[in-house]
N, C-alpha and C positions, 0 to 999 in steps of 0.2 A: 919069870914065868910064874913062880910061886905066888908072888904078890898079885899078879894079874889073876891067877886062878882063885885066890882067896876073895878078891873083889868081885870076880864073876859069880862065885858061889853066893857071896852076900847079896849081890844084885838079884840073883835068881830067887834067893829066899825072900827078899823084899817084894819081888813081883808076885810070888806065891801068896804072901800075906795080903798084899793089896788086892789081889784077885779074890781071895776069900772074903775080904771086907766088902768088895763090890757085890759079890754073890749074896752076902747077907743083906746088903741094902736093897738089892733087887727083890730078894725073897720077902723082905719086910714090906716093900711097897706093893707088891702084887698081892700079898696076903691081906694087907690093909684095904686094898681096893677090891677085894673079892676073889683073890686067888689068881692062878695063871690064866683063867678064862676072862679076866676083866678086860674089857675093850675100851680103849680111850675114845673120847669124844669132845665136842666143843665145850669150853669152860672148865675142862680139867686143868688144874694147876700142877706143873711138873718141875722137878729139879733134874737137870741133866748134867752129870759129872763125868768128864773125861779125865781119867786118872793121870795126874802129872801134867795136865794141860789146862790150867785155869783160864787161859785166854779164850778157850772155846767151850767153857763150861757155864752152866746156870746153877749155882749152888742154891740151897734152900732159902738163903737170905735174899736171893735175887731170882726167884723162879720165873718160869715162862708159862703163859696160858695158851691153851689150844684155841685158835681163832674159830669164829662161827663157821668158816668154810672147812674146818677139820684139819687145818695145816698149821705148822710152826715154821718160823724162820730160824736157820741155824748157820753159824759161821762156817765158811768154806763150802757150804752147800746152798743151793738156791732156796728151795722150800721142801719141807718134808711132809708128806701126807701121813698123818697119824691116826685119824679117825677110823675106828673099826679095827685097829691093830692092838695087840697086847703090848705092854711095855717091853717085853723081851724081843718082839719082832721089830720094834722101833730101834732098840739098841743095836740089833744086827745091821739095820740099814745104815745107821750113823757110823758104826765101826767099819763097814765096808767102804763108805765114802772117805773116811779119814785115814784109812790104812794106805791110801794112795800117797799120803804126805807124811804120815807118822808111822813109826814102827811100834809094835807092842801096844796097840790101842785097846783100852778097856773102857767101856761106857756103862755107867750105872744110871738108871732112870727111876726116880721115886715120885709117886703120886702124892704131892704135898697136900693137895686139897681136891678130893673128888668133885666132879661136877655135881650141881644140885640134883636131887631126885626129881623126877618128872611125873606129873599126873595129867590126865586128859579129861576135859569137861566138854561134852558134846550135846547136841540136840537143841532145845529151845532156850538157848542163852544168847545174849547179844553178841558175844565175841567167842564163839567156840574155838577150841584148839588145845595145844599142849602148854603146860605151865610148869616152871621150875619151882621146886620147893626150897624154902630157906630153912626149914626145920625138918625133923624126921617124919612128921605127918601134918595133916591139916583137916579142919572140920568141914562138913558139907556146906554150911553157910558161907564160910570164907572162900571155899572153892568156887561157889557160884558168884561171889563178889569178884573174884579174880577174872571170871569170864564175862563181866559186865552186867550181871544180873539177869533176871528172867525176862523173856519176851512176853507180850500180851497173850500169845497162844500157848504158853507153857502150862502144862497140867500141874495142879498143886498136889496131885496124888500119884501121878504116874512118873516115878523117878527110880532109877536102878543104879546100884553101884557094883561094878565088876572088878574082881581081883584075880591075880594069876593062880592063887592057891586056895581059893574059897568059892563057895556057891554065890551067885548074884544075890544082892540084898535089896529088897524093895523098900522104898522110903516114902513116907507120907510128908511131902513138903509143906502141906497146909499146917499140920501140927508142928513140924520142925521149925517153921519160920515164925510161929506164934511165940509170944512171951512165955507161955506156960512150959514150953519145951527148952527154954534158954539153959544152956550149959549141958544139955543131954543130946548129943548128936553123934552119928557115926563119923569116923575119921578115915581119910584116905592116906595111903602110904605110897611111896614111889611105885609106879607101874599101874596104879589103879585108874579106872575109867568111870566117870560119873555121866550118866545119860539122862537128860531131862526130856521126857516125852511130850508130845504135842497133845493138846486136848482133842477129844473125839469130835468129829464133825458130823452133826445130825441135822437133817432137814425136817421141818415141821410144816405141813401144808394142809389146806382145807379150812375147816371151820374153827380157826383160832384167831385171836385178835390181831396178831402180827406174824403172819406166815413168813418163813425165811430159813436160813441156814445158821445154825448156832454151834458154838464151841462148848462142849460139855466135858465135865471132869470125869476122870476114871471112876467107875462105880455109879454113874448117873443112870436113872431109870426113866420109864415112860412119863411119869408125872413131872419129872424134872424138865423134860423137853417141852411139855405143855406149859409149864410155868415160865420157861424162857420165852415162849411165844405169847406171854401175857394172858394165858388162860383161854378157855373155850368161849365161843360166841353163843348167843342164844339159839342159833340155828344148828348147833352141833348135835350129832347123833351120839348120845351117851351110852347107847347099848353096846356099841362096838367101835373099835379103832383098828386100823390095819398097820402092821409093822413090817415094812419092806426091808429085808436084810440085803447087805451088799452082795451076798452070794445068791441072791434071787430066791431065797427061802422066805416066803411070805407067811405071816402069822396074823390071825384074827384075835384081837384082845378084847376081853370084856371090860370096857372102860368104866362102867358103873361099879364093877367089883373093885377095880383099882382105886377109884375115887373113895369108895366106902372103906376099903382096907388097904392102905398104901403098902403095908408090909406083906401083902399076899403075892402069890406068883403072877397075878394079873398085872402088877406093876413091873413089867418085864425090864431086865437090865438092857442097856443100850450098848451097841457096838459102833465102832467107827464106820461111817458111811451109811448108817441106818436112815430110813425115811419114815416118819410118823404121819399117817394120813387120817385126818378126822373128817368123816363124811357128814353131809347134811342129813338131818333127821327127816323121816317121812311119817312119823307117828305123833306129831305134835302140831299145834297151831301156835301162831305167834301174834303178839299184840305189841306194837311199837308206838312211839310218839308221846303225846301228852297224857300219859297215864301214870299212876303212882308207882307201879311195879312192872315195867315192860319186861317181856321175856317170852319164853316158850312154855306151853302148857299142854298137858296130855290131852289128846283129842279123843275123848270118850264118845261113843256112838250117840248121836243126837245133840252134841254140844252146839249151842247157838252163839251168835255174835254177842248178844247181851251177857250170856254166861261167861264167855271168854273175857269180855270187858270187865266183869266183876272180879274174875280171877286175877286180873292185872291191877287190882286195887282201886278201880274206878278212875274217873276223870280228874285231871288237874284243873285248877281254875281257868287256865288259859285254853282249855281244850275246845276245839270247834267240832261239836258233836254232829252238826248237820252235814258234814262232809267227810265222814269216815270212809276211807278207801279200803275195799276188799280186793286183795290180789290172789288170784287162783291160777294155778299152772294151766297153760293152754287156753286161757280165756282173757277177754278184755277186762280191765279194771272196772269195778262196780262201786258206785258211791252209795253209802248207806246213811240214813238219817236215824241216829240212835236217840235223838232227843225224846221222842214219846216213851221209849222203853226206859230210859234212865229217869225221866221225870216221874214216872208212875211206879218205879220199882224201888222197894226198900233197900236198905244197905245190905241186907242178906236175903237169900232166897230168890235169885233171879230165875230159878228153875221153873217157877209157876208160869212163866211166859214162853216156855220152850215149845208149846204146842198151840199157841194162840193164832198163829198164822201171820203175825206182824213182825216176826223175827226171822233171821236167816240161819239155817242149819249149816254149820261149817264142815268142811272136809279136811282130812289130814293134809298138812302142808299149807293151809290157807294162812294169809297174813292180813291182819287188820292194822291199818295205819291211821292213827288219830292225830290230825294236824293241830297246830296251835292257831288260835285266833289272833289275828293282828289287825289293827285299825288301818283301813285303807279307803281311798276315794278314787273314783274312776273319772279321768279327764279325757274327753273325746272331741272330735270335730276338727276345726281349723286351728290346731295348735302344732307346734313343731314336733313334739314327741308324745302322741296320745298313748294312754295306758293307765294302769293302776299304780297309785303311789301311796306309800305309807304316810300316815299323818301323826302328829303329836298334839297333845293338849294345847289349845290356844291357836292352832292353825286356822286360817280363814280362807275364803275363796281365792283371794289374790295369791296366797301362799301356794295353793294347789295349782293354780295357773302357772306360777313361776316354776314349780317343779316340772311341769310339762313343757317347759321352754317358752311359754308365753304364746299369745295368738300370733298367727302368721300375718305380717304386715300386708296391707292392700288386698287381702283375701278374706280375712275374718270380719264378721259383723259383730263387733264388740259391744254394740248397743243392745243386742238381743241374746245375750248369754242366758242359758237356763240352768237352774239348779234343781235336780229331782231327788226327792227324799221320801222314804217310806215312813209313814206316820199313821199309827192305829190301823194297820192292815190296808192302808191306801197310799197311793203315791201322790205327794204334794209337789207342785211346781212353782218355782220362784224365778222372777225375771231380774236380771242383773245387767245394769248398764255400766260397763267398765269405763266408758268415757267420763261419766259423771263422777265415778269414784276417783279417777285421776285428778279431776278438778276440785275434789273435796266436797262434792255434793252427794247427798244421800249415802253417808257412810254406813248406814244400817244395812245396806245391801251386801256389804262385805261380811257375810255371816260366818260364824264359826262352823267349820265343816265337821261332819259326823261320819262315823264308820258306815260305809255303804252308800254315801252320797255319789251322785253322778252329775258331773258338770259338762255341759255341751256348749261348744262355741261354734255357731253356724258359720258357714262360708258361702261364697257365691254359688257354688255347685256342690255343697256338702250337706247331706241330711243326716239325722241321727242314725237312721237305719243303714245308710251307706257306710258310716263310720264304724258301726258295730260289725257289719259284715266284712269290711276290709281288715279290721284289726283281729277279729276272732273267727275267721273262716274255718270251718271244720269243727268248731266247738258249738256254735249255735247261739244266736243273739239272745233268744228267749231263755235258754239254759244259763247263759252267763248272767243275765239280769237277775234270775232267781238266785244264782250263787252269790252275787255281789250284795244283794239285799238280805240274804240269810246270814 
């Protein structure tokens, strides 16, 4: 009995010592992993030692990793759910299961390698989500790269880094991603969240070159939105713009002041969902077309068409001054002949003709359209496609007839074709026999055509007057003849 007692005493002392060692191991593991409150999770690497039972142990040299589903496989047990539990709680589970087979079960769990720290990258990145850190921290640029980079809608200014124990930090990504900021960047630690914001959506409508909806950076102002829409049109009202807020709070902006002083309050900051409205002006007249400087001009009282024409820099060489179109709200278009005014007006001082009675006084909002002259010839009568056709140097009568589809077979009188041309304030008529031209006779009849020529191919029941009336009903034959020859 004495021997047995002594052995029992020794065994009890050994159990106590082993228990103390296990307690030290557990204390060390929990302290290294953040204290008793450390909760296990996927990718934690554990050693699990059952004292005196190496066949059911995972020593540090052969540790076990927590699976992505938060479980581990353990001998004599099916699976053990460890995610969210402390090492001590898992020890108790294993001891309770093994105690059904072994006596005096002591389990010690050590976190050999804590799972990587985790950060979160959200918002306008290609692959938002959670990311495990391989080091104790990571730079913002690298974090964005982990998330697949920025989307096209990502704001280069609107970015914020959130941490558990600090105030949110605003980050200017535009500067950060530039070379000049290389090496100087905020760093994220486990638990931090980086949020990349979306650009502001701003609509620009009205008198801008390209109305539409645009993505604007944080800090963008009124003029930035107008620039995104490719600027103002010549019809824009520069006295004021309307800024419609998403909260239905409308503001009238002095656009001229913003253009003059971009740093002033008139260049209002934009918010997400804003709409910029550029109205059409009603205090100006407009000159478009074949002039040197088309655009909008202040409509002073008594401003005439010739004066507006001069303000636009005068005519280009290709301008057709005999057919300047005047567009006035609520009225039919009017054709003006500016040739007399321009021909007798010096380069400066068109004002002297403002009251002569042969000019037109403009009203605010009037538009003068100066067309370009182009060389053309009119082909009418018994042809497949009667109408006006452009000509090029060297074109002849047969070329013009071909452009009109040619005479209609069995209907046209090709031996009696007429060419009419204005020469020295009179209309000359030339007879053309297409049959002889085809046979190579009288090639001189195939004349070079000139701007304003009229070629008529008679038919069995087709007269020049009928052709003019059929093709230009509503315009007037006499008016068209005047136009074509002018």
